[in-house]
N, C-alpha and C positions, 0 to 999 in steps of 0.2 A: 504493500499499500506505499502509496505517496500522499504527503500532506503539503500544504501552504500554508506557512507560518506568517503572520501580520500582526501588527497593531489593532487593535479592535477599534470600533467608532461606536458613537450613540448609535447608529442605524443597526448595529448589530445587538441591540439588548435585548429583543424577544430571543433570538436565535441563542444567546449565550444563558438565559435565564433557562428556557426549555432543556437546554444541554447540560445545564449545573444540576437540574432538579433530577433528570434521567442518571446522571451520574452518582446523586445521592443516593438514587435507589439500587443501585448495582455496587455501591460501595457498601452502604449502611443497612441493606435489608436484615442482617442478621443481629443490628444492634438495637433499631427502632422499631416501634410499632406500625403497623399499616395506616392506622389515623394519622401518624406523624407526616406520612408521606401523602396522604388524601389533602392533608391542611396545606402543603408546600404546593401541591399541583391547584386547589383551589386559589393560592395566594398568586398566582404567575403574574396575573395583568398588575398589581400594586407594585410588584418586584420588578417587573420589566420599568416601571416608571422610575424606581429607586436607582437601579442600576444604568439608566439612560445617560444621566450627569456624570456619575463615576466612569464611564467609559470617555469621556471626553477629556482625560488626563493626558498628560505628557509620560507619566509614568508608565512602566511597563503593563499593560492590559491586553496581553498577547492571547490571540486565538489561532488554531487550528483547522484548516478545513480540508475534508477528505476530496477526491475527485468529482463527487456529485457537489460540491460548495456547500456542503453541511458541516457544521462546526463539531468536531469530534473531542475537542481540548481545549484548556485555556489554562494560563497561568498569570497571576497578577502579583505584583511585588511594590513597595514603597518604603517612605520612612518607618522605622520601629517605633510600635505603638506601646511597648512595653515601658514602664519606668524605669525600670532596672534593665533596660535593652542590652543585651552581650555583645550586638553588633548594631550598625546605623541603619542597615538594611533587612526588611522582613519579608519574606514570602509569603504573601496573606493566602493563597489558595492557588493549588495546581489539580487538575482534573483530567483525565481522559475517560472516554467511553471505554467499557471493556471489551469491545470488538477491534480496537486499537492497542491493547496490552501486547507487550512483545515485540512492539514494531521500533521502540526507539524514540516512538512519539515524546514520551514523557520526558527523556532525558533532553530532545530537542526543544521542548517548552522550558525548562529549568535553566537551559543555556539562554535561549532568547530573553528570559525574564531578569535573571542575575549574571550572565556571564560568568567570570571566576571570582565573583565579587564574595567578600566576608559576608555572611549573613545568617538569619536565625529564622525559625516557624514553630509553628504549633501544629500537633499531629493527634490523634485519637490514640490513647494508650492501646487500645484493643485493634490495631490494624497492622499487624504484622506485613502485610504486603508494603504499605507506603514505608513504613519505617525500614524495611531491608531497602527501599529504592533510595530512601534519602541518604543512608549508610553508605550504599555504594558510591553515592556523588558527596562524602565528605562531611556528611553531618553525624553528631553524636549528642546524646540526650546530656544536657546540662543540670539534671536534677530538678529543675523547676517543674511542677505539676499544678493543674487546675481542674475547676471542672466547668464545662459549659453551663449556660443558661438553662432555666428549667425549660423552657420550650425545646430544649435539645434534650431534656430529660438527665440533665447533668452528668452526661457521659463525661469520664476523666480524659485528662489530655496532658500531655507531656511537649516541654521545650525542646528542640533541636538545635544546634548551632553549628557552624564551620567557618574555618578561617578561609581569608582570601588564597587563590591560587588553586 
């Protein structure tokens, strides 16, 4: 499979939110109840409107399109949000649809969003596939843990950090 990677625009908001919703179901179906995903699908229109101005940024808002011009992955990064941030740059999110697993798309998105910069991210503690991916790309757990908000069922997450290079 070949992919085209580019900076997202506000016009991509609907497709990004729909892809993100599908990716959540594929990644977290074993961790969250069906009503969580029903609620996410029902909130697509309002999430599109919130996402639109976010995509107008000059910070990395990267999408990957397949040969049918459908979004199959995205990554976004920017200034670290943690008060005790271990690096200045944070990877906010990276998702690919399961049909692209094993193709190198995740690595390409990570590189497009971060290059070889020092960075940190948060990942669900019970997400061994993602944790292994990040470790392969130089990230390691730094000991910080947190819980997601109640609407995400307070799932535990860990922070991972990497040095530049």
